[in-house]
N, C-alpha and C positions, 0 to 999 in steps of 0.2 A: 571460450567464455567471451562475452561481450565486453568491450572496453568500459570501464567505470562500474563494473558489476561485481557481485559476490554471491556466494551461496553457502549453505550450511549442510553438513553431513554429520552423522552420528556413528561413533565407534563405541558400542555399549552405551554407557551413560555419559560419555564425553562428547561434547559438541566440537566439531572441527569446522572452522570458518575459513573459507578460501576466497581471496579477493584478487581481482585483476590488478595489474600494476598501476593503473590510472584511477582506481577506486578511491573515493574520498571518505572522510570520517563518517559522513552520513550513511554510507553503505555499511561500514563496519558496525555502527551503532544499530542500524536496522537488523542486521544479522544477529547481533548480540541480543536484541529483543526476542528474536525467535528462540535463541538458546535459553534465555531467561524463562520463557514460558513453556519450554520443552516441546516446541513445535517440531514434529518429525515429518519427513517427506512421505506422507501417505495421501491417498486419494480422499478428498473431502468434498462436501457439498459446496456450491457457490457461496452460500452464506458463511460457512465455516472458513472458507478461503479468505473472504474479505475480513472476517473477524480476526483471523490470524495476522493478516497484513496490517490491520488497524492497531492491534496489540503491539506489533513490532515497531510501528511508527510512534505510538504513544510512548514506548520505552525511549526511543530516540529523542522525542520532544522533551521528556522528563529529564534525561541526562543533560541536554543542552539548556534546560531551564526555560523552554518555550511554552507558551500557552497553546494547548491543542486547538486546532481548528479543522474545518472540513477537509483540508488537504491531506490529512492522515489516511484518507481513502485512496490516495493516488495509485499505489502499487496494486491494490485489489481491483480497482477500477480498470486499470490497464490490463491486468491478467485476465479478467473476465472477458474483456473485449477481444483480446488476442486468442482466447480459447473458443471464441465464436458463440458466446452466450447471447441470447436475444436481448435487444436493447431495453425492452420493458423489464426484463428480469434484472439486468445490470442496475438500472435506476432503482428499482424496488429494493434489491439486496443491499446496495450501497447506502441508501437512505435509512433502511432499517438498522443496519449495523452502526451507522453514525449515531442514530437515536439511542440505540441500546448502550452505546458508550458515553452517552450524555453530551454529545456534541451537537450544538444547534446549527441548523442550516437555513440560511436566508432564501428567499424566493429566487434571487439572482444566482446564488450558488447552486441551487437545485437546477436551475435552467442551464448553467454551465455543465453540470454533470450529465444532464439529459442530452444536450447538444453533442457532447463527446460520445456518449453511448450510441446515439443514432447516426454518428458519422458526420455531423455537421461542423465539427471543429477538431483541431489537433491538440497535442499537449500544450503547445505554446499558447493557444487561445484559451484552453481550459484553465491553466494555472497562471497565465499572465507571463509575458516575457521577462526573464530574469528572476522569477520567483523561485525560491528554494524548495525543491521536492526531490524525493528519492525514487521516483518511478523509473 
């Protein structure tokens, strides 16, 4: 397991969340979001993958009392890129999911998502140094 990470498994109807020793509360809350929505580890479409990750992040934001913003797409965006999805698919799926969840994206934010998807930037540039994300 990667440092600072976590995952969820299911035993029947019971979610089992496993965290690395260095995982922070953001990771726990994200995994709790997956449990809350009943997300089970099955193969899903790119859109459903992003929707699930956005749902889990929205849960984390709600528990922490934060106003949702475009960064709730962080884990889905990173997952699609690491799975080798085409950049245009990544941008389209992420923007569609954010819109469906009622999250407004500015032109600059869309540009940051696109730059990351096309490999022109890394996570530090995408989210800004020191910004809180759970990707």
